[in-house]
N, C-alpha and C positions, 0 to 999 in steps of 0.2 A: 075330770077328774075331782070327786065329791069323796072329803075326808068326812063321816061323821059320826059325831059319839064317841070317840075312841081316846084314847088314854094310850100317853106315847110314855116311855123312859128311852134314856141311855141314849150315846152322843152324835149328834143327825137325823134324828130318826129320822127327818121325810129331808133329807140332804135333799136340795139343787131341785126343789119342786117348779114346776111349768105349769100355769093355765087349770090353776087348784081350786076349789072352796072349798075354807075348812069350817066347822058349824060344832058349836056345843061342842070340841078337844079337848082338851086336858093334855098338855107338856107338860108331862110331873120332870122327875128331876133326870138335866144330861144336860151340857150342852150345844149349844147353837143346832135347835132345830129343824128349823129352816133356811141356813146361812145360806144361797148363793143362789136363792130361788126368786119368782118372779110371773108378774102376775097373779096375783094373790086375790083372794076374798077371803076375809076369817072376821066371821059373825061369831062374837058367846063363846070364847074360849078363852080358856088359861094360861096364862107362862108362870111356872112356879121357878126356872131357873136361869142359868146366867146363858146371856149372851143369842137370844132368839132370833134373833132379825138384824145377820150380817150381810153386807153383800148382798141384798137386793135389790129387785130391780119394779116398781108398779103393785105398792102395793095397797089394798085399800083393809082399813083395822074399824070392824065395828062395835058397841056395849062386847069389849074384852075389856081382861085384866092381865096386866103386866103385875104379878105380888113383887115383895120387897127383895126377894134373889134372883130376882130377872133382871140383875142391876149390869146395869153399862147393855141393857137390850138394842139396841135401835143407833148401828154405829156404820159409816160407808154406804147410804141404802140412799138410794136417787129416788122419785117419786110414789112418796107413800103418801096418805090421806087415814087419821084418827080419828073416830067422832065417838063421844057419848059413851067413849069407853074412863077407866082407871090408872090409873100408871102409880102405883107406889115404891116400884125402884128408884135412885138418885142414878144419878147418869145415861142415861136415859139423851138418841141423839148426839155426836157427833161425825163431820165429816161427812153428813147428810145434804141433797142439794131437793130442794120444790118440795117443802112438808107442812103439809098443810091440819090444821088438830080444828075444829070447832065441838062443843059441848064435852068438853073434859075438865080432868082434873087428878092434877100432882098432888100427891100426901107424902111425895120428898124427891123433889127436883134440883138437890142438889145438882149444882155442877154438870148441868146438862143444859141440852142448844148450845154445845163445843167447836168452833167453826165451823158453820152449817151456812148455808147459802138458800135464799129464797124463802123463806118460813112466812107463815100466814099465822096465823093467832084467833080466834075467833072464840068466847062466854071463855074460855081459861081460868080454873082458879092454879096456881100454882105455892107451895111453899119451900124457900132450900134460896141458896147460895148461891153464890155465883152461874145462874141463869143468862145464858146468851153469849158466855162472852167467843168477843171474838167471831159471830158471825157480823152474817150482811142483808141490805136487801133483808130489811125484819117492815111487816103490817101487822099491831095490834088495834085490834076493837074487844073492849072490857074483859081486858084483864087482868086479872086479882089476884099480886103478885106479894106473897109477902116472903125478901129474900136479900143479907144484905150485895154489896158488889156487885148487881143485876144490870149486863149486858157491857159488860169493860170491854171497852175497845173496840165495841161496834160499827155499824160503818151502814147510814140512809135506810134511819131505822122513820116508819111511820106508825106513832101512836093514837085513835083514841079510847072512852070515856073508859080509860082504862086506872087502876092503884094499885101504886108504887108503895110497900114501908120497908125501906130498901137505906140502910145505910150505902155509902160510895158511892151510891147509884149513875147508873153514863158518866164514866169515867173514861179520855181516852177516845174518845168519842169524834168521830166525823159525820157531820149532816143530820143531824137528828131533831123534828119536830113533834112535842107533843098537842094533843089538839083534848079537851075539857078535857082533861086528869084529873086527878088526886097525887101528890109525890107530898110524904112521908119519909124523913129520916136525912139526920146531917150529914156537910157533905159533898150538896150535889154538884156534879155536871165537871168536877174539876176536868185541866187540861183536856178536854172541849170545844171541836174548830163549827160552828154553821150551830149552834143549837137553836132554839124559836120551841118556844111556848106563847099558848095561844088559849086565853078560857082557862088556866090550873090555876088550883089552889098550894101554896108551898105551906111548908113546913120543914126549915131545913136551917140548923143549927150551921154557920158559918159556910150557909152553902153559895155554890155561882162562883164562884174564884176560877183566877187560869183560864179563861176561857176569852176562845177567839169570835166574833162574834156573832154573839147574843143578841136574838130578837125577845120581847115580851109583848103580848099583845095580852092587855084587862088581865093583866093576874094578880092573883095575893098573895101577899110573902108572912106568912102567917107568923108570933115568933120566932123571923129571921134577921138574926142579928152575922157581922161586920160580913156580909153581902158583898159581889161582886168584884171585889183583893183581885188585882191586875188584870184583870175585861179591861178589851180593847174592842173597840170596834159596835158597846150597848145602846140599841138603843129600848127599853124599858117605860112602860105603862104598865103602872102598880095601881090596880085602885082599894090599894089599905093603906095602911104604915108600915113604917120598917122603923127597927130596931134602932143598927146598925148600918151605914155604909163603912168601909174601908178602901181606901186607896186606886179609886178604879182609875184604869188608863186614857179612855177616849168612850165619847159619845153622849146620849142624851141618856137619864134615869126621873123617873117623875114621878110620884108620890105624894100622899095623901099628907106626911105628916112620916120624917126620916129623927130619931129620936138623936141619935147623935155622927157623923161628919170628922169621922177620921181621913188627913192628908197630909201624913208624916212622913213621907217616902219621899228624901230630894232628888231622889233621880226623877222625878213625874215632873208635869208639869200642871196644875187642876185645873187650869185656865179650858183644855182638852179634856175637860167633860162637864156638861153642862147639867149642875140639876134641880131639876123643879118641885115645887111644895104648895102642895095646892089645899093651906090650912086655912 
């Protein structure tokens, strides 16, 4: 079935559509136009209203637009690929599985990608707070994300060549590896377990605290103070100065120069942390 150069309004206009190509179509006012559909090829299509792709299976969406009121647009949908598209609506992608995005732009990515599994993003730009909360099995390549509280509670993240401008990013996470990334934002990575940073540039006031198993290889910490507080099992190779380090629990911290080392918690044994300055 082919739907081409059409304009649809009203609730559930193409409900439970199966094996369809949708081209140059506009879905106007009316909720859930493609709910419960499967095996869709959608190109050059505009979604203007709420909940367009709920409970769908096997969807390819290319060169399309979700306008601002297409909010909460893609929930409970599995096996979806979105390419070369502009996504203006917040709260997209909730409880989805196997989601691939490439060459897409989110104008408002607030509260997007919550409780999803198997996310793969390539060359994506996104703006919005609370992106990626409680999702798992995430691969990121050239993601540019501006928005606070990114990936709170997420698990199994691999990111490369990404830029994160985000306060409180990667909190409460498990198994995160960031390679060749830039991270700007205070309080990076608190309460996370198994965080690895390789060739990263980081600027974070009171960043990298309360972490279990922190590995840093060939990283720079720019204008970063009070770092490593209550971190355990640290293996940090820092190729820059650090403003200050406070009360690490255990491990090795190596940097060019550390402006201040604060070890004032009587419950901690300072000998459990080796601090090396290559001045």
